[in-house]
GUKOL-381666 format. One record per residue (C-alpha): residue number from 0; x, y, z. Coordinates in steps of 0.25 Angstrom, whole numbers, plus 5000, padded with zeros to 4 digits. Layout:
<atom k="NUM" x="X" y="Y" z="Z"/>
...
# end
This chain:
<atom k="0" x="4971" y="5003" z="4976"/>
<atom k="1" x="4976" y="5005" z="4962"/>
<atom k="2" x="4989" y="5012" z="4957"/>
<atom k="3" x="4981" y="5023" z="4951"/>
<atom k="4" x="4974" y="5026" z="4965"/>
<atom k="5" x="4988" y="5025" z="4972"/>
<atom k="6" x="4994" y="5035" z="4962"/>
<atom k="7" x="4982" y="5045" z="4965"/>
<atom k="8" x="4986" y="5045" z="4980"/>
<atom k="9" x="4993" y="5057" z="4986"/>
<atom k="10" x="5006" y="5055" z="4993"/>
<atom k="11" x="5000" y="5056" z="5006"/>
<atom k="12" x="4989" y="5047" z="5003"/>
<atom k="13" x="4999" y="5037" z="4997"/>
<atom k="14" x="5007" y="5037" z="5010"/>
<atom k="15" x="4995" y="5035" z="5019"/>
<atom k="16" x="4990" y="5024" z="5010"/>
<atom k="17" x="5004" y="5017" z="5011"/>
<atom k="18" x="5003" y="5018" z="5026"/>
<atom k="19" x="4989" y="5012" z="5026"/>
<atom k="20" x="4992" y="5001" z="5017"/>
<atom k="21" x="5005" y="4997" z="5024"/>
<atom k="22" x="4997" y="4996" z="5037"/>
<atom k="23" x="4986" y="4987" z="5030"/>
<atom k="24" x="4997" y="4978" z="5024"/>
<atom k="25" x="5004" y="4976" z="5038"/>
<atom k="26" x="4990" y="4974" z="5044"/>
<atom k="27" x="4986" y="4963" z="5034"/>
<atom k="28" x="5000" y="4956" z="5035"/>
<atom k="29" x="4999" y="4955" z="5050"/>
<atom k="30" x="4984" y="4951" z="5050"/>
<atom k="31" x="4988" y="4940" z="5040"/>
<atom k="32" x="4999" y="4935" z="5049"/>
<atom k="33" x="4989" y="4933" z="5060"/>
<atom k="34" x="4978" y="4928" z="5053"/>
<atom k="35" x="4975" y="4926" z="5038"/>
<atom k="36" x="4970" y="4938" z="5031"/>
<atom k="37" x="4956" y="4936" z="5024"/>
<atom k="38" x="4962" y="4941" z="5011"/>
<atom k="39" x="4977" y="4939" z="5010"/>
<atom k="40" x="4977" y="4946" z="4996"/>
<atom k="41" x="4974" y="4959" z="5004"/>
<atom k="42" x="4989" y="4958" z="5010"/>
<atom k="43" x="4994" y="4957" z="4996"/>
<atom k="44" x="4986" y="4969" z="4990"/>
<atom k="45" x="4990" y="4978" z="5002"/>
<atom k="46" x="5004" y="4975" z="5000"/>
<atom k="47" x="5003" y="4978" z="4985"/>
<atom k="48" x="4996" y="4991" z="4988"/>
<atom k="49" x="5007" y="4996" z="4998"/>
<atom k="50" x="5017" y="4993" z="4987"/>
<atom k="51" x="5009" y="5001" z="4976"/>
<atom k="52" x="5008" y="5013" z="4986"/>
<atom k="53" x="5023" y="5012" z="4989"/>
<atom k="54" x="5026" y="5012" z="4974"/>
<atom k="55" x="5018" y="5024" z="4972"/>
<atom k="56" x="5024" y="5031" z="4983"/>
<atom k="57" x="5038" y="5028" z="4978"/>
<atom k="58" x="5034" y="5032" z="4964"/>
<atom k="59" x="5030" y="5046" z="4969"/>
<atom k="60" x="5043" y="5048" z="4977"/>
<atom k="61" x="5051" y="5044" z="4965"/>
<atom k="62" x="5043" y="5053" z="4955"/>
<atom k="63" x="5045" y="5065" z="4965"/>
<atom k="64" x="5060" y="5063" z="4966"/>
<atom k="65" x="5062" y="5065" z="4951"/>
# end
């Protein structure tokens, strides 16, 4: 998901997406601890996506405060 796609999400969609991606990240981490994941870069990309989603959420809350 690109940053332009993230910016187009509504607040509700953004929150749902954050929840889903965090769950996916946790699942990947635990799965990798038990047995190696087929593509370990998927863990890295999911972690970065969660960070980008949270950054957009924070940007919106700060722009609403001012």
